[in-house]
Residue, then its C-alpha position, 0 to 999 in steps of 0.5 A: x309484487x311479492x318480495x320487495x316493496x321499497x317505494x320512496x312513497x311507502x317507506x321513507x327509510x328505504x334508502x338502499x337496495x334491501x339485498x345490500x342492507x340484508x347483507x350488513x345486518x343480522x335481519x333475523x337478530x333485528x327482528x328480534x330485538x324489535x319484537x322484544x321492544x315493541x307493543x304486540x298486538x293480536x286483536x284475535x286469539x280463541x285461547x279462552x274458548x280452547x281452554x273452556x273445552x280442554x283445561x290447561x295451565x297457560x302461565x306455563x308450556x302446554x302441548x296444544x294449543x297456539x298460545x302459552x305464556x313461554x312462547x309469548x314471552x319468546x314471541x314478543x307479544x304484549x297484548x293478546x285480545x282474549x276472544x270472548x266467543x259464542x257459538x252462533x247456535x247459542x242466540x236460538x237457545x238464549x244461551x249467549x249472555x251466559x256463555x260469555x259470561x263463562x268465558x270472561x270468569x275464564x280470563x279473569x281466573x288466568x290473572x288471578x292464577x298468575x298475576x306475575x304474568x297476565x293483567x287484564x287492559x282496559x285502556x291503552x295506558x293499561x296496556x304500556x303500563x303492563x309493558x313496562x311491568x313486563x306483564x301481558x296484557x289481556x284485553x277482552x274483546x267479544x266474538x259474536x254480538x249474541x250475548x247483548x240478546x237484545x238489550x242495550x243495557x247489556x252493551x254497558x254491562x260488558x263494557x263494565x266487564x271489560x269488554x273493549x271490542x265487539x263483533x256485531x255477528x259470527x257465522x250466522x245472521x243474529x238479531x244485531x246484524x247480517x254474517x258474511x258466512x249466513x245466505x239468510x240476509x234477514x236485514x239486508x245488513x244491520x237490523x234497527x237494534x244493530x243500529x243502536x248497538x253500534x251508537x250505543x258502543x261509540x258512546x261507551x268507547x267500545x270498538x265496532x268490529x267489523x269481521x264476520x258481517x255481511x258487506x251492506x253490514x259493514x257500510x251500514x255501520x261505516x254509514x252510523x259510526x262516529x269513530x273509527x272501526x277496525x276488522x279484528x281478524x279479516x284478510x285481503x279479499x283481492x286475494x280470495x275473490x269471492x270470498x265475502x269473510x274478508x274485505x275487498x279493496x273498496x271496503x279497505x279504502x273506506x276503512x282507511x277513510x274512516x281511520x281504522x284497521x284491518x287486523x289480518x288473519x293468519x289462516x290460510x284459507x283466509x291468505x290463499x284462493x288454494x287453501x279457501x277452496x280446498x277448506x270449503x270443499x272439505x267442509x260441505x264434504x265432511x258433513x256430509x260424511x258425518x250425516x252418512x255415519x251417525x254410528x261415529x262420535x264427532x271425533x272419530x268421524x273427523x279423523x277417519x274423514x280427514x284420512x280419506x279426504x287427504x288420501x283423495x285430494x292430497x294434503x292441504x295447501x298450507x299458505x306461508x308467511x310471504x302470503x301474509x306479508x302480500x296481504x300487509x302489502x296490498x292494504x299498505x298499497x291502498x291506504x297506507x301503513x297506519x291501516x294494518x295491524x294483527x289479528x292472526x286467529x290463533x286458536x281459532x283457526x286449527x291447524x291451518x296456520x301458514x309456514x313460518x307463523x304456527x304460533x304466538x313465539x314466531x312474530x319475529x319471523x314476521x317482523x324479519x319479513x317485513x324488513x325483507x321488505x324494505x319497512x322501516x322499524x318505525x312502520x315495523x312497529x306500527x303494523x305490530x301495535x301502534x295502529x291498533x293502539x290509535x285506534x282504541x286511543x282514539x274510540x276511548x278519546x270520543x266516548x270520553x268527549x261524549x259523556 
């Protein structure tokens, strides 16, 4: 039930009603305190791709995007996984690795330009040290395994460049794995090379990210991996039936048994059926509109189509903060509080973010919502980052024991 989840089984610290607690406490102030004193880890922020397309200085306040240093400090964000994203179509052009290298260079440039604000994190101990020094960690996650380009040595190469998770595929099936978004299931899960990639990631200490994978590929990863895996930016399919990009209950249970964690995506289409259906229908009609109007450039076509679509179908049905909380509650009911975290997809889902969670300054809103629903401070700290840090440490420890 949306609202309060005050169960002795889930929340040992919840020994009185939330309403009574709220009367005695300023929950907004408490949320800000927890945000400032906790390590907040967000496993998916698409800043590099945004800045490559439109250069900006994220060390100061920016007029665009969802992330910059002042807003991150305001929200209490401590470890922002920079998404090293390569579009799916680059694989056919043999251009994926080059694109990934450029984005890693860009993140290194962020740090070199503002070493008093940012630092690249290669380990959990780096994140904790940066937190103690007042720096924002920028660990690296590779979204789409295409830059591996069929050469297992490239897994080592990207580990050496700082990559600490790899999303095996993206919007199209690639040489590693089938995609949840692609009807072409060429491998019926993972390719033989993809299975080797999972084993090599285990060996090196790179987290395997199952977001974007087809269902068959997900189950094959769990059969192969000897270390916990993550879903870096996925939500629960319980709320979006038929949307394969999210994880169903059986998958979430299996992820929990594996010791992994699902990082909840904030995009409205990941959160509610209404937003997912609206977005999918708009995307299909938008492609048709562009094809019918080749005289328009991409931005002009998008602007004109948006106005026409909204006039006919009404405004986009934004999800809310409560919808995000519902997803967290659902995962907790299924597998416990140790297997859920934050993978917002800030700068990656366009103008579809939920009401109350529009940029990196708004994590205290999420914390306040968790407090209202009866979560203890210890459990909130797990959701904010400690769960992900535990998995990262476990994956690194497995690799150290093997090497």
